[in-house]
C-alpha positions in Angstrom: 0.3 -0.1 -0.1 1.7 3.6 -0.9 1.5 5.7 2.3 1.0 8.9 0.0 -1.5 11.5 0.6 -3.3 13.4 -1.9 -0.6 16.5 -1.7 1.9 14.1 -1.8 3.3 14.2 1.4 4.3 10.9 2.8 1.3 9.6 5.1 2.5 9.3 8.4 1.3 6.4 10.8 2.8 5.7 14.1 1.8 2.9 16.5 2.5 3.4 20.1 2.3 -0.1 22.5 2.2 0.0 26.2 4.6 -2.7 26.7 3.3 -3.5 30.2 -0.1 -4.2 28.5 0.9 -5.7 25.6 3.4 -7.1 26.3 3.9 -10.4 24.0 6.5 -10.4 21.1 3.6 -12.8 19.2 1.2 -9.9 19.9 3.3 -7.6 18.7 4.1 -9.7 15.4 0.6 -10.2 14.9 -0.5 -6.6 15.2 2.6 -5.7 12.4 1.6 -8.1 9.9 -2.1 -7.2 10.6 -1.8 -3.1 10.1 1.1 -3.2 7.8 -1.6 -5.3 5.3 -4.2 -3.0 6.2 -3.2 0.6 6.8 0.7 0.3 5.2 3.8 1.1 6.3 4.2 2.0 10.1 6.7 5.4 10.5 6.5 5.9 14.1 7.3 2.7 16.1 7.5 3.3 19.9 6.9 0.9 23.1 6.7 2.0 26.5 7.0 0.0 29.8 9.6 -1.0 32.7 13.2 -1.9 31.5 12.1 -5.9 33.0 9.3 -6.2 30.3 11.1 -4.3 27.2 14.0 -6.7 28.1 11.9 -9.2 27.6 10.6 -7.4 24.2 14.3 -7.2 22.9 14.8 -9.6 20.3 10.9 -8.5 18.7 11.7 -4.9 19.0 15.4 -5.4 17.2 13.4 -7.6 14.1 10.3 -4.4 14.1 13.0 -1.3 14.9 10.7 -0.4 17.3 12.5 2.2 19.7 12.3 1.5 23.3 11.2 4.4 25.9 12.1 2.7 29.6 9.6 4.6 31.9 11.4 6.4 35.1 11.5 3.4 38.5 8.7 5.3 40.5 6.2 3.0 42.6 3.3 3.4 40.5 3.6 2.9 36.5 3.9 5.9 34.3 3.5 4.2 31.6 0.7 5.3 30.7 1.1 8.9 31.4 4.4 8.9 29.2 2.8 6.9 26.0 -0.6 10.0 26.4 2.4 13.1 26.3 4.1 11.4 23.4 0.8 10.7 21.5 -0.4 14.2 21.7 2.8 15.5 20.7 2.7 13.8 17.4 -0.8 15.1 16.9 0.4 18.5 17.0 3.5 17.3 14.7 3.2 19.2 11.1 2.3 16.9 9.4 0.7 15.4 12.4 -0.1 11.1 11.8 -3.2 10.3 10.2 -3.3 7.1 12.0 -2.3 6.4 15.9 -2.5 2.8 16.8 -2.6 2.2 20.8 -1.1 -1.3 21.7 -3.0 -2.0 24.6 -6.7 -2.3 26.3 -6.8 -0.3 29.3 -9.5 2.2 29.7 -7.1 5.1 31.0 -5.9 5.6 27.1 -9.8 6.7 26.5 -9.5 10.8 27.2 -6.4 10.4 25.0 -8.4 8.5 22.2 -11.1 11.5 22.2 -8.7 14.0 21.8 -6.7 12.4 19.0 -10.5 12.0 17.4 -11.0 15.6 17.3 -7.5 16.7 16.1 -8.7 14.6 12.9 -6.9 11.6 13.8 -7.7 7.7 13.1 -7.3 5.9 16.2 -6.9 2.1 16.3 -6.5 -0.2 19.0 -4.6 -3.7 18.9 -4.9 -6.3 21.9 -5.7 -9.4 23.0 -9.3 -10.5 23.6 -8.5 -10.8 27.4 -6.8 -7.3 28.2 -9.4 -5.3 26.2 -11.3 -3.2 29.0 -15.1 -3.7 27.1 -15.9 0.3 28.5 -13.2 1.6 26.2 -14.2 -0.2 22.9 -16.9 2.4 22.0 -13.8 5.3 21.7 -11.7 4.0 18.8 -12.1 4.1 15.2 -11.4 0.5 15.1 -10.1 -2.3 17.7 -7.9 -5.2 16.3 -7.7 -8.5 18.1 -4.3 -10.1 18.4 -3.6 -14.0 20.2 -5.0 -16.4 18.1 -5.9 -14.5 14.3 -7.9 -11.9 13.3 -10.0 -14.2 11.6 -10.5 -17.0 13.8 -11.3 -14.5 17.1 -14.8 -13.5 15.4 -15.4 -17.3 14.7 -15.0 -17.9 18.6 -17.0 -14.9 19.7 -20.1 -16.2 17.4 -20.1 -19.7 18.7 -20.8 -18.6 22.1 -24.4 -18.5 22.2 -23.8 -22.1 20.3 -21.8 -23.1 23.2 -25.1 -22.4 25.4 -27.0 -24.3 23.6 -26.0 -27.8 24.3 -25.8 -26.6 28.3 -29.2 -25.5 28.5 -30.5 -28.6 26.5 -28.5 -30.9 28.1 -30.9 -31.5 31.2 -33.9 -31.0 28.6 -32.2 -34.4 26.9 -31.7 -36.1 30.4 -35.1 -35.8 31.4 -36.6 -37.0 28.0 -34.5 -40.3 28.3 -35.2 -40.6 32.3 -38.6 -42.4 31.3 -36.5 -45.0 29.6 -34.6 -45.7 32.7 -37.4 -45.6 34.7 -39.5 -48.0 32.8 -36.5 -49.8 33.6 -35.4 -50.4 36.8 -35.3 -54.0 37.3 -31.6 -53.5 36.6 -30.2 -50.5 39.2 -27.0 -52.2 39.3 -26.6 -52.1 35.7 -27.1 -48.3 35.1 -24.7 -47.5 38.4 -21.9 -49.9 36.8 -21.9 -48.2 33.6 -22.0 -44.9 35.1 -18.6 -45.6 37.6 -17.1 -47.1 33.9 -17.6 -43.4 32.8 -16.5 -41.2 35.4 -12.9 -42.3 35.4 -12.9 -41.1 31.3 -14.7 -37.7 32.4 -11.4 -36.8 34.8 -9.7 -38.0 32.8 -10.2 -34.9 30.2 -10.4 -32.3 33.9 -8.0 -33.8 35.9 -4.7 -32.5 33.4 -4.8 -29.2 35.6 -4.7 -31.3 39.1 -1.8 -33.1 37.8 0.3 -30.4 36.9 3.8 -30.3 38.0 6.8 -27.5 38.4 9.0 -30.7 35.9 5.9 -30.8 33.4 5.6 -26.7 33.4 9.7 -26.4 32.4 9.2 -29.4 29.8 6.4 -27.8 28.5 8.1 -24.2 28.6 12.1 -24.9 28.1 13.0 -21.3 28.3 12.0 -20.7 31.7 14.4 -23.2 33.0 17.3 -20.4 32.4 15.7 -18.6 35.5 14.9 -15.5 32.8 11.6 -13.4 33.0 9.6 -14.5 29.8 6.4 -13.0 28.6 3.4 -14.7 30.2 1.2 -14.6 27.7 3.7 -16.6 25.3 4.2 -18.8 28.3 0.8 -19.3 28.7 -0.1 -20.1 25.1 2.5 -22.9 25.2 0.5 -24.0 28.8 -2.7 -24.1 26.9 -1.4 -25.9 23.9 0.2 -28.4 25.7 -3.0 -29.1 27.6 -1.9 -28.3 31.0 -4.0 -25.8 31.6 -7.2 -25.4 31.0 -9.1 -23.4 28.5 -11.3 -21.0 31.7 -8.1 -21.3 34.1 -5.7 -18.2 34.5 -1.9 -18.5 34.2 -1.5 -16.6 37.3 -3.3 -19.2 39.7 -1.7 -21.7 38.5 2.2 -20.3 39.0 0.8 -19.1 42.1 0.3 -22.9 43.5 4.2 -22.5 43.0 5.1 -19.7 45.1 8.9 -21.2 45.6 9.0 -21.8 42.3 8.0 -19.4 39.9 7.4 -15.5 40.0 5.3 -13.0 39.0 5.8 -9.5 38.2 4.0 -6.8 38.0 2.2 -7.9 41.3 -0.7 -5.9 40.3 -1.2 -7.0 36.5 1.5 -9.5 35.8 2.7 -9.9 32.6 6.2 -12.0 33.0 7.1 -14.8 34.8 10.4 -16.4 35.7 11.4 -19.9 37.2 13.4 -19.2 40.6 16.6 -21.0 40.2 17.4 -23.6 43.5 20.9 -22.5 45.1 24.0 -23.3 43.8 
């Protein structure tokens, strides 16, 4: 796509990443591929965050030529404010950006989004679906979801009502089938045995998370063995793929079961995890 305005000036697009919220290398890769396909090249590429989070994204920042902006080491998170100040500074440039993409689902950015739109700038949000504050959605011109693909995510959303139908229909089916066992009361022992045989099969699918051990986690995510900080989203995806983490379960709850083996940060909204190496 040719990024040239009708006046002959090059169109400026900016992608500002809140690396304390949008912290997965895979998400950033997917976001750039999606944006370059739909919006053209991104001229201004910046990532804001703590030194720990930006260090975990070193390879991604280098690959996409993203400028890192490290926050001051203050007790309160200043990432949102740093990103907002730079966004308004860009909005006052000549020429100002035609498009500003914010890589974060935080609700704190809504006032910024409104001001940018008032200046005639298109504002797009790129985020992982679980990180998106739903009250922030109407403020953006468009919201793009990553972490599973832009094509697959809408299908999952549409499938939710279908998933609820079998759940509500389950008791109805049981109710329709219940008269048959009632007429076959002479063989209660046989039905109990059949239920007993089926129980282990159901437990086998639900017992994966219960049987998770530190060794299984390290085997599934060998990068953790080095004791270095890893993006929590990347590790969680691996654990989901290996069926060590149920779809409805969160990775933070799993790692909190092993406080002597794994450490999460930052405390409020963890997005990094590391394996605590045993003392030498």
